[in-house]
MIRO-89713 format. One record per residue: residue number from 1; residue in three letters; z, y, x of N, C-alpha, C, CB in turn. Coordinates in nm, 3 decimals, always signed. Atoms other than C-alpha are relative to their C-alpha. Glycine has a CB too. Layout:
(NUM; "ALA"; (Z; Y; X); (Z; Y; X); (Z; Y; X); (Z; Y; X))
...
This chain:
(1; "MET"; (-0.038; -0.077; -0.119); (-10.547; -13.428; +10.826); (+0.074; -0.100; +0.106); (+0.098; +0.126; -0.045))
(2; "GLU"; (-0.050; +0.072; -0.099); (-10.456; -13.592; +11.152); (+0.143; +0.022; +0.025); (-0.072; +0.023; +0.109))
(3; "ASP"; (-0.147; -0.032; -0.032); (-10.092; -13.656; +11.253); (-0.008; +0.045; +0.147); (+0.108; -0.133; -0.021))
(4; "ILE"; (-0.001; -0.068; -0.126); (-10.049; -13.394; +11.539); (+0.125; -0.020; +0.070); (-0.025; +0.140; -0.016))
(5; "ASN"; (-0.129; +0.001; -0.063); (-9.693; -13.469; +11.615); (+0.051; -0.151; +0.014); (+0.102; +0.091; -0.086))
(6; "LYS"; (-0.018; +0.134; -0.010); (-9.693; -13.827; +11.696); (+0.149; -0.048; +0.051); (-0.107; -0.045; +0.090))
(7; "ASP"; (-0.125; +0.017; -0.080); (-9.379; -13.799; +11.920); (+0.124; +0.021; -0.093); (+0.003; +0.105; +0.124))
(8; "PHE"; (-0.120; -0.022; +0.098); (-9.178; -13.694; +11.621); (+0.009; -0.111; -0.077); (-0.009; +0.121; -0.092))
(9; "VAL"; (-0.014; +0.132; +0.063); (-9.046; -14.023; +11.495); (+0.003; +0.003; -0.161); (+0.129; -0.065; +0.054))
(10; "HIS"; (-0.034; +0.002; +0.169); (-8.922; -13.916; +11.140); (-0.095; +0.104; -0.075); (+0.173; +0.051; -0.036))
(11; "TYR"; (+0.115; -0.095; +0.059); (-9.249; -13.738; +11.028); (-0.059; -0.085; -0.116); (-0.127; +0.044; +0.119))
(12; "TYR"; (+0.089; +0.069; +0.151); (-9.397; -13.845; +10.670); (-0.072; +0.110; -0.034); (+0.099; -0.053; -0.154))
(13; "PRO"; (+0.109; -0.090; +0.053); (-9.721; -13.651; +10.609); (-0.010; +0.002; -0.157); (-0.139; -0.047; +0.058))
(14; "ALA"; (+0.011; -0.004; +0.150); (-9.719; -13.755; +10.238); (+0.134; +0.022; -0.057); (-0.062; -0.130; -0.061))
(15; "LEU"; (-0.140; -0.021; +0.050); (-9.437; -13.619; +10.024); (+0.051; -0.133; -0.067); (+0.006; +0.124; -0.106))
(16; "GLU"; (-0.044; +0.118; +0.070); (-9.412; -13.941; +9.831); (+0.056; -0.079; +0.103); (-0.108; -0.073; -0.078))
(17; "HIS"; (-0.053; +0.095; -0.101); (-9.347; -14.158; +10.161); (+0.113; +0.068; +0.029); (-0.088; -0.033; +0.125))
(18; "PHE"; (-0.125; -0.063; -0.048); (-9.089; -13.878; +10.258); (+0.100; -0.019; -0.121); (-0.023; +0.162; +0.043))
(19; "GLY"; (-0.095; +0.018; +0.107); (-8.927; -13.922; +9.903); (+0.059; -0.129; +0.008); (-0.059; +0.020; -0.130))
(20; "PHE"; (-0.055; +0.122; -0.027); (-8.893; -14.283; +9.966); (+0.112; -0.021; +0.108); (-0.103; -0.074; +0.030))
(21; "ARG"; (-0.096; -0.007; -0.118); (-8.734; -14.230; +10.302); (+0.133; +0.097; -0.044); (-0.085; +0.068; +0.138))
(22; "ALA"; (-0.135; -0.076; +0.042); (-8.490; -13.965; +10.145); (+0.068; -0.071; -0.093); (-0.019; +0.138; -0.060))
(23; "ARG"; (-0.075; +0.103; +0.094); (-8.385; -14.225; +9.874); (+0.073; -0.081; +0.075); (-0.086; -0.088; -0.085))
(24; "GLN"; (-0.081; +0.102; -0.071); (-8.286; -14.452; +10.140); (+0.111; +0.058; +0.053); (-0.070; -0.067; +0.104))
(25; "GLU"; (-0.105; -0.070; -0.065); (-8.096; -14.208; +10.327); (+0.113; +0.076; -0.099); (-0.071; +0.102; +0.093))
(26; "LEU"; (-0.108; -0.041; +0.089); (-7.910; -14.068; +10.014); (+0.072; -0.138; -0.041); (-0.059; +0.085; -0.132))
(27; "LYS"; (-0.054; +0.131; +0.043); (-7.826; -14.441; +9.926); (+0.099; -0.024; +0.126); (-0.124; -0.127; -0.025))
(28; "ARG"; (-0.075; +0.003; -0.132); (-7.681; -14.458; +10.314); (+0.104; +0.089; -0.017); (-0.082; +0.037; +0.125))
(29; "ALA"; (-0.097; -0.080; +0.019); (-7.491; -14.143; +10.247); (+0.110; -0.030; -0.091); (-0.051; +0.103; -0.029))
(30; "GLU"; (-0.089; +0.026; +0.103); (-7.341; -14.255; +9.934); (+0.104; -0.101; +0.051); (-0.073; -0.050; -0.122))
(31; "ARG"; (-0.071; +0.136; -0.034); (-7.235; -14.587; +10.083); (+0.085; +0.023; +0.098); (-0.088; -0.113; +0.044))
(32; "TYR"; (-0.082; -0.035; -0.126); (-7.080; -14.449; +10.414); (+0.072; +0.145; -0.020); (-0.102; +0.003; +0.137))
(33; "ALA"; (-0.073; -0.129; +0.050); (-6.968; -14.111; +10.248); (-0.043; +0.096; +0.119); (+0.183; -0.017; -0.020))
(34; "CYS"; (+0.070; -0.085; -0.090); (-7.199; -13.912; +10.495); (-0.045; +0.133; -0.072); (-0.122; -0.076; +0.058))
(35; "PHE"; (+0.083; -0.128; +0.054); (-7.335; -13.554; +10.452); (-0.134; -0.017; -0.002); (+0.017; +0.124; +0.078))
(36; "LEU"; (+0.153; +0.014; -0.002); (-7.702; -13.538; +10.361); (-0.038; +0.143; -0.067); (-0.063; -0.145; -0.093))
(37; "SER"; (+0.045; -0.112; +0.064); (-7.879; -13.210; +10.288); (-0.158; +0.004; -0.001); (+0.061; +0.120; +0.067))
(38; "LEU"; (+0.136; -0.023; +0.004); (-8.230; -13.146; +10.178); (-0.047; +0.146; -0.018); (-0.051; -0.080; -0.103))
(39; "ILE"; (+0.075; -0.126; +0.015); (-8.440; -12.821; +10.239); (-0.125; +0.005; -0.048); (-0.010; +0.060; +0.107))
(40; "ASP"; (+0.120; +0.006; +0.074); (-8.725; -12.765; +10.015); (-0.063; +0.152; +0.037); (+0.031; -0.033; -0.171))
(41; "LEU"; (+0.041; -0.139; -0.047); (-8.912; -12.478; +10.202); (-0.144; +0.037; -0.094); (-0.031; -0.003; +0.185))
(42; "ASN"; (+0.124; -0.052; +0.062); (-9.160; -12.270; +9.996); (-0.089; +0.089; +0.091); (+0.037; +0.078; -0.122))
(43; "LEU"; (+0.084; -0.073; -0.077); (-9.433; -12.143; +10.230); (-0.106; +0.078; -0.053); (-0.049; -0.075; +0.081))
(44; "ASP"; (+0.114; -0.080; +0.080); (-9.647; -11.982; +9.974); (-0.042; +0.121; +0.039); (+0.034; +0.025; -0.126))
(45; "SER"; (+0.010; -0.158; -0.042); (-9.612; -11.631; +10.092); (-0.074; +0.000; +0.120); (+0.144; +0.077; +0.027))
(46; "LEU"; (+0.051; +0.024; -0.130); (-9.673; -11.734; +10.445); (-0.149; -0.048; +0.002); (+0.087; -0.099; +0.067))
(47; "LEU"; (+0.111; +0.085; -0.034); (-9.943; -11.976; +10.436); (-0.117; +0.064; -0.105); (+0.040; -0.173; -0.023))
(48; "SER"; (+0.121; -0.056; +0.087); (-10.158; -11.793; +10.149); (-0.028; +0.122; +0.081); (+0.035; +0.037; -0.169))
(49; "THR"; (+0.042; -0.115; -0.097); (-10.146; -11.464; +10.378); (-0.077; -0.048; +0.101); (+0.113; +0.071; +0.064))
(50; "LEU"; (+0.094; +0.052; -0.116); (-10.262; -11.665; +10.677); (-0.124; -0.068; -0.039); (+0.073; -0.099; +0.087))
(51; "LYS"; (+0.133; +0.042; +0.045); (-10.523; -11.839; +10.471); (-0.091; +0.109; -0.025); (+0.009; -0.079; -0.119))
(52; "GLN"; (+0.095; -0.122; +0.016); (-10.673; -11.496; +10.377); (-0.047; +0.037; +0.117); (+0.059; +0.117; -0.059))
(53; "ARG"; (+0.032; -0.059; -0.138); (-10.661; -11.390; +10.728); (-0.103; -0.070; +0.054); (+0.113; -0.001; +0.098))
(54; "GLU"; (+0.098; +0.082; -0.069); (-10.832; -11.690; +10.866); (-0.122; -0.004; -0.082); (+0.051; -0.140; +0.029))
(55; "LYS"; (+0.138; -0.010; +0.070); (-11.102; -11.676; +10.587); (-0.079; +0.109; +0.048); (+0.012; +0.017; -0.149))
(56; "PHE"; (+0.064; -0.129; -0.058); (-11.183; -11.316; +10.709); (-0.040; -0.029; +0.148); (+0.106; +0.132; -0.006))
(57; "ARG"; (+0.029; +0.053; -0.121); (-11.198; -11.461; +11.044); (-0.070; -0.098; +0.046); (+0.076; -0.019; +0.039))
(58; "ASN"; (+0.080; +0.129; +0.001); (-11.394; -11.751; +10.987); (+0.076; -0.109; +0.093); (-0.156; +0.028; +0.057))
(59; "GLY"; (-0.096; +0.090; -0.094); (-11.091; -11.939; +11.143); (+0.025; -0.143; -0.076); (+0.160; +0.081; +0.029))
(60; "ASP"; (-0.035; +0.152; +0.046); (-10.969; -12.298; +11.077); (+0.149; +0.010; -0.052); (-0.013; -0.121; +0.135))
(61; "PHE"; (-0.132; -0.015; +0.049); (-10.672; -12.273; +10.839); (+0.081; -0.129; +0.001); (-0.007; +0.053; -0.134))
(62; "GLU"; (-0.077; +0.135; -0.022); (-10.584; -12.651; +10.872); (+0.073; +0.018; +0.145); (-0.111; -0.142; -0.001))
(63; "ALA"; (-0.080; -0.007; -0.151); (-10.513; -12.564; +11.256); (+0.112; +0.092; -0.022); (-0.097; +0.063; +0.135))
(64; "VAL"; (-0.099; -0.091; +0.036); (-10.303; -12.280; +11.134); (+0.136; -0.072; -0.061); (-0.064; +0.099; -0.101))
(65; "GLN"; (-0.095; +0.069; +0.062); (-10.115; -12.506; +10.910); (+0.080; -0.088; +0.090); (-0.057; -0.070; -0.100))
(66; "MET"; (-0.052; +0.097; -0.110); (-10.063; -12.760; +11.191); (+0.091; +0.070; +0.089); (-0.114; -0.061; +0.088))
(67; "LYS"; (-0.094; -0.102; -0.092); (-9.921; -12.480; +11.418); (+0.134; +0.033; -0.048); (-0.066; +0.140; +0.016))
(68; "VAL"; (-0.131; -0.025; +0.063); (-9.660; -12.397; +11.162); (+0.079; -0.118; -0.012); (-0.013; +0.058; -0.133))
(69; "ARG"; (-0.072; +0.112; +0.003); (-9.570; -12.741; +11.097); (+0.049; -0.064; +0.141); (-0.079; -0.089; -0.072))
(70; "GLU"; (-0.034; +0.043; -0.108); (-9.549; -12.833; +11.459); (+0.126; +0.080; +0.035); (-0.108; +0.004; +0.089))
(71; "PHE"; (-0.114; -0.065; -0.031); (-9.305; -12.539; +11.518); (+0.111; -0.022; -0.093); (-0.026; +0.131; +0.011))
(72; "VAL"; (-0.121; +0.020; +0.070); (-9.069; -12.625; +11.227); (+0.028; -0.142; +0.064); (-0.011; +0.009; -0.171))
(73; "CYS"; (-0.045; +0.137; -0.053); (-9.071; -13.003; +11.369); (+0.073; +0.045; +0.138); (-0.139; -0.116; +0.026))
(74; "LYS"; (-0.057; -0.033; -0.122); (-8.984; -12.855; +11.712); (+0.149; +0.082; -0.016); (-0.108; +0.085; +0.076))
(75; "ASN"; (-0.109; -0.059; +0.019); (-8.674; -12.691; +11.557); (+0.093; -0.094; -0.053); (-0.017; +0.108; -0.073))
(76; "LEU"; (-0.104; +0.108; +0.068); (-8.525; -13.017; +11.433); (+0.060; -0.083; +0.103); (-0.072; -0.103; -0.107))
(77; "ARG"; (-0.073; +0.086; -0.086); (-8.296; -13.265; +11.561); (-0.083; -0.139; -0.019); (+0.165; -0.008; -0.043))
(78; "GLU"; (+0.066; +0.130; +0.005); (-8.416; -13.627; +11.626); (+0.041; -0.086; -0.113); (+0.024; -0.071; +0.122))
(79; "THR"; (-0.039; +0.077; +0.104); (-8.208; -13.748; +11.346); (-0.074; +0.063; -0.138); (+0.162; -0.003; -0.003))
(80; "ASP"; (+0.051; -0.052; +0.120); (-8.392; -13.521; +11.100); (-0.126; -0.056; -0.051); (-0.015; +0.133; +0.014))
(81; "ILE"; (+0.111; +0.049; +0.071); (-8.660; -13.614; +10.847); (-0.084; +0.120; -0.041); (+0.044; -0.085; -0.121))
(82; "VAL"; (+0.081; -0.119; +0.060); (-8.963; -13.399; +10.780); (-0.128; -0.049; -0.053); (-0.030; +0.113; +0.105))
(83; "SER"; (+0.111; +0.029; +0.081); (-9.255; -13.397; +10.532); (-0.125; +0.066; +0.058); (+0.025; +0.045; -0.141))
(84; "GLY"; (+0.122; -0.078; -0.007); (-9.617; -13.286; +10.572); (+0.017; +0.139; -0.086); (-0.123; -0.091; -0.054))
(85; "ILE"; (+0.017; -0.124; +0.090); (-9.713; -12.952; +10.404); (-0.099; -0.037; -0.109); (-0.053; +0.131; +0.083))
(86; "GLU"; (+0.091; +0.035; +0.100); (-9.844; -13.044; +10.065); (+0.040; +0.126; -0.095); (+0.018; -0.162; -0.065))
(87; "GLY"; (+0.003; -0.091; +0.117); (-9.919; -12.747; +9.810); (+0.081; +0.124; +0.063); (+0.072; -0.071; -0.145))
(88; "ASN"; (-0.068; -0.108; -0.067); (-9.754; -12.486; +10.051); (+0.150; -0.032; -0.005); (-0.034; +0.140; -0.066))
(89; "ARG"; (-0.161; +0.065; +0.009); (-9.418; -12.703; +10.028); (+0.018; -0.103; +0.122); (+0.030; -0.096; -0.160))
(90; "MET"; (-0.037; +0.092; -0.107); (-9.252; -12.867; +10.323); (+0.155; -0.033; -0.018); (-0.033; +0.066; +0.145))
(91; "MET"; (-0.139; +0.048; +0.038); (-8.930; -13.082; +10.289); (+0.075; -0.045; +0.146); (-0.012; -0.137; -0.117))
(92; "ILE"; (-0.069; +0.041; -0.138); (-8.667; -13.133; +10.579); (+0.128; -0.075; -0.066); (+0.047; +0.146; +0.114))
(93; "LEU"; (-0.135; +0.068; +0.042); (-8.377; -13.385; +10.522); (+0.090; +0.002; +0.125); (-0.022; -0.159; -0.054))
(94; "LEU"; (-0.084; -0.012; -0.122); (-8.090; -13.318; +10.758); (+0.118; -0.093; -0.028); (+0.047; +0.155; +0.029))
(95; "SER"; (-0.073; +0.098; +0.006); (-7.887; -13.606; +10.804); (+0.155; +0.042; +0.064); (-0.078; -0.111; +0.070))
(96; "GLU"; (-0.133; -0.022; -0.046); (-7.491; -13.580; +10.856); (+0.026; +0.157; -0.018); (+0.017; -0.052; +0.154))
(97; "THR"; (+0.007; -0.134; -0.015); (-7.529; -13.226; +10.763); (+0.051; +0.066; -0.136); (-0.144; +0.040; +0.041))
(98; "PRO"; (-0.053; -0.056; +0.124); (-7.314; -13.040; +10.488); (-0.093; +0.118; -0.046); (+0.149; +0.048; +0.021))
(99; "PHE"; (+0.052; -0.116; +0.064); (-7.429; -12.768; +10.268); (+0.008; +0.128; +0.084); (+0.070; +0.018; -0.127))
(100; "GLU"; (-0.002; -0.119; -0.078); (-7.300; -12.495; +10.481); (-0.080; +0.004; +0.140); (+0.142; +0.029; +0.024))
(101; "GLY"; (+0.087; -0.001; -0.104); (-7.467; -12.633; +10.800); (-0.147; +0.013; -0.036); (+0.021; -0.113; +0.074))
(102; "ALA"; (+0.136; -0.018; +0.027); (-7.791; -12.652; +10.612); (-0.032; +0.133; -0.041); (-0.042; -0.090; -0.094))
(103; "HIS"; (+0.019; -0.130; +0.031); (-7.752; -12.300; +10.480); (-0.028; +0.082; +0.126); (+0.113; +0.048; -0.073))
(104; "ALA"; (+0.006; -0.074; -0.132); (-7.692; -12.176; +10.851); (-0.136; -0.036; +0.052); (+0.120; -0.040; +0.106))
(105; "PHE"; (+0.126; +0.048; -0.070); (-7.995; -12.378; +10.969); (-0.109; +0.059; -0.082); (-0.013; -0.163; +0.011))
(106; "SER"; (+0.100; -0.053; +0.071); (-8.214; -12.241; +10.699); (-0.018; +0.157; +0.025); (+0.025; -0.033; -0.141))
(107; "ARG"; (+0.006; -0.160; -0.044); (-8.128; -11.874; +10.787); (-0.076; -0.015; +0.137); (+0.169; +0.086; +0.022))
(108; "ARG"; (+0.065; +0.013; -0.141); (-8.205; -11.959; +11.172); (-0.134; -0.023; -0.009); (+0.055; -0.109; +0.084))
(109; "LEU"; (+0.163; +0.067; +0.009); (-8.539; -12.151; +11.063); (-0.089; +0.125; -0.061); (-0.015; -0.159; -0.126))
(110; "SER"; (+0.072; -0.119; +0.059); (-8.644; -11.842; +10.845); (-0.032; +0.099; +0.101); (+0.081; +0.068; -0.108))
(111; "ARG"; (+0.017; -0.109; -0.077); (-8.596; -11.600; +11.113); (-0.089; -0.051; +0.120); (+0.138; +0.060; +0.040))
(112; "SER"; (+0.085; +0.050; -0.102); (-8.758; -11.826; +11.377); (-0.147; -0.008; -0.042); (+0.049; -0.131; +0.041))
(113; "ILE"; (+0.163; -0.009; +0.058); (-9.078; -11.878; +11.158); (-0.057; +0.141; +0.010); (-0.013; -0.043; -0.168))
(114; "ASN"; (+0.068; -0.132; -0.003); (-9.121; -11.518; +11.129); (-0.039; +0.055; +0.119); (+0.073; +0.091; -0.054))
(115; "GLU"; (+0.033; -0.060; -0.141); (-9.087; -11.452; +11.507); (-0.120; -0.081; +0.036); (+0.124; -0.013; +0.117))
(116; "PHE"; (+0.114; +0.104; -0.043); (-9.316; -11.751; +11.560); (-0.133; +0.061; -0.047); (+0.021; -0.157; -0.071))
(117; "VAL"; (+0.134; -0.078; +0.074); (-9.585; -11.590; +11.308); (-0.042; +0.119; +0.069); (+0.030; +0.051; -0.154))
(118; "SER"; (+0.017; -0.142; -0.043); (-9.542; -11.253; +11.437); (-0.059; -0.009; +0.154); (+0.152; +0.085; -0.009))
(119; "SER"; (+0.052; +0.005; -0.137); (-9.603; -11.363; +11.815); (-0.136; -0.092; +0.001); (+0.117; -0.062; +0.100))
(120; "THR"; (+0.124; +0.104; -0.010); (-9.871; -11.656; +11.742); (-0.114; +0.075; -0.059); (+0.022; -0.148; -0.086))
(121; "PHE"; (+0.109; -0.066; +0.073); (-10.068; -11.460; +11.482); (-0.011; +0.139; -0.013); (-0.003; -0.042; -0.119))
(122; "ASP"; (-0.003; -0.139; -0.002); (-10.003; -11.103; +11.565); (+0.048; +0.064; -0.133); (-0.133; +0.047; +0.035))
(123; "PHE"; (-0.040; -0.061; +0.117); (-9.842; -11.021; +11.251); (+0.127; +0.062; -0.019); (-0.010; -0.081; -0.087))
(124; "SER"; (-0.119; -0.084; +0.016); (-9.563; -10.747; +11.191); (+0.070; -0.025; -0.127); (-0.034; +0.142; +0.008))
(125; "TYR"; (-0.068; +0.017; +0.137); (-9.502; -10.841; +10.816); (+0.110; -0.120; +0.025); (-0.118; -0.041; -0.129))
(126; "LYS"; (-0.103; +0.117; +0.027); (-9.176; -11.042; +10.739); (-0.006; -0.062; -0.118); (+0.132; +0.040; +0.008))
(127; "PHE"; (+0.015; +0.085; +0.110); (-9.238; -11.308; +10.514); (+0.120; -0.055; -0.057); (-0.081; -0.101; +0.033))
(128; "ASP"; (-0.110; +0.037; +0.073); (-8.996; -11.424; +10.234); (-0.026; -0.169; +0.017); (+0.001; +0.070; -0.166))
(129; "ILE"; (+0.047; +0.150; +0.006); (-8.984; -11.800; +10.305); (+0.124; -0.066; -0.064); (-0.040; -0.072; +0.158))
(130; "GLY"; (-0.092; +0.057; +0.100); (-8.802; -11.953; +10.008); (+0.047; -0.141; +0.041); (-0.070; -0.005; -0.140))
(131; "MET"; (-0.064; +0.134; -0.054); (-8.564; -12.232; +10.090); (+0.107; -0.037; -0.114); (+0.078; +0.021; +0.162))
(132; "GLU"; (-0.103; +0.053; +0.103); (-8.380; -12.435; +9.821); (+0.072; -0.111; +0.081); (-0.071; -0.063; -0.147))
(133; "ILE"; (-0.084; +0.095; -0.078); (-8.097; -12.648; +9.953); (+0.089; -0.076; -0.100); (+0.090; +0.076; +0.110))
(134; "SER"; (-0.067; +0.110; +0.079); (-7.938; -12.960; +9.782); (+0.080; -0.080; +0.104); (-0.108; -0.097; -0.082))
(135; "SER"; (-0.088; +0.056; -0.106); (-7.648; -13.126; +9.954); (+0.082; -0.137; -0.067); (+0.113; +0.126; +0.053))
(136; "PHE"; (-0.099; +0.095; +0.062); (-7.438; -13.461; +9.904); (+0.102; -0.005; +0.121); (-0.069; -0.158; -0.048))
(137; "PRO"; (-0.063; -0.026; +0.132); (-7.147; -13.452; +9.859); (+0.082; +0.156; -0.015); (+0.108; -0.127; -0.022))
(138; "HIS"; (-0.025; -0.149; +0.018); (-7.141; -13.066; +9.823); (+0.092; +0.007; -0.118); (-0.138; +0.087; -0.025))
(139; "ASP"; (-0.061; -0.006; +0.140); (-7.051; -13.066; +9.460); (-0.070; -0.079; -0.087); (+0.005; +0.135; -0.058))
(140; "GLU"; (+0.082; +0.085; +0.098); (-7.148; -13.271; +9.164); (-0.129; +0.053; -0.031); (+0.069; -0.019; -0.127))
(141; "LYS"; (+0.137; -0.067; +0.053); (-7.426; -13.028; +9.049); (-0.080; -0.018; +0.128); (+0.011; +0.175; -0.054))
(142; "SER"; (+0.091; +0.000; -0.116); (-7.582; -13.006; +9.397); (-0.034; -0.159; +0.039); (+0.075; +0.084; +0.129))
(143; "SER"; (+0.035; +0.150; -0.038); (-7.566; -13.394; +9.461); (-0.085; -0.042; -0.090); (+0.114; -0.099; +0.003))
(144; "LEU"; (+0.093; +0.041; +0.109); (-7.724; -13.461; +9.127); (-0.129; +0.072; +0.033); (+0.054; +0.038; -0.151))
(145; "LYS"; (+0.122; -0.060; -0.023); (-7.995; -13.196; +9.207); (-0.060; -0.053; +0.131); (+0.015; +0.148; +0.002))
(146; "LEU"; (+0.058; +0.061; -0.095); (-8.052; -13.366; +9.527); (-0.064; -0.128; -0.044); (+0.088; -0.017; +0.098))
(147; "ALA"; (+0.047; +0.126; +0.061); (-8.104; -13.693; +9.356); (-0.127; +0.015; -0.082); (+0.107; -0.057; -0.086))
(148; "GLU"; (+0.116; -0.035; +0.099); (-8.330; -13.539; +9.093); (-0.125; +0.037; +0.074); (+0.037; +0.123; -0.096))
(149; "THR"; (+0.091; -0.058; -0.086); (-8.526; -13.352; +9.363); (-0.077; -0.118; +0.073); (+0.074; +0.098; +0.100))
(150; "ILE"; (+0.062; +0.118; -0.059); (-8.600; -13.685; +9.536); (-0.089; -0.068; -0.060); (+0.079; -0.083; +0.031))
(151; "ASP"; (+0.070; +0.071; +0.115); (-8.694; -13.870; +9.218); (-0.145; +0.068; -0.030); (+0.096; +0.009; -0.137))
(152; "LYS"; (+0.108; -0.082; +0.061); (-8.935; -13.577; +9.135); (-0.105; -0.013; +0.127); (+0.052; +0.171; -0.045))
(153; "ILE"; (+0.097; +0.022; -0.108); (-9.094; -13.601; +9.482); (-0.079; -0.130; -0.006); (+0.071; +0.004; +0.129))
(154; "ILE"; (+0.047; +0.139; +0.008); (-9.152; -13.979; +9.441); (-0.097; +0.020; -0.119); (+0.123; -0.119; -0.026))
(155; "SER"; (+0.066; +0.034; +0.126); (-9.290; -13.948; +9.077); (-0.119; +0.112; +0.006); (+0.107; +0.010; -0.141))
(156; "ASP"; (+0.117; -0.109; -0.017); (-9.538; -13.634; +9.162); (-0.105; -0.046; +0.074); (+0.042; +0.127; +0.067))
């Protein structure tokens, strides 16, 4: 799939490459005692519904996927890092963002994605967009989960 958002500097189409960059950012956050949050977006419900719809319309599902990815990227700051969509999953790394900030961002992003899909694809259905958040240094459990998630991204 072609990189459609070349202006977005911190975009890693492959989850593995995103994972390597996330590991670097985690080391930096540990060294300088900075906040770091990872949001794992589960777009399964949204993308599977759109895929079925495009199949019936003989549409291009990859183009639909790119529109969703572009929309998510436009809602990020220049310092944030985003992966491509692999297996209905997309990762966002929010630098200098505590757990509370990531949680607030994920709520706004979920609402925004639903509004975007509603207006762009003429859908009135509200999708459940699962978002799992791991943060450093939120608490020991969350920090460990962040490191484990990054390692899993790289090894898969």
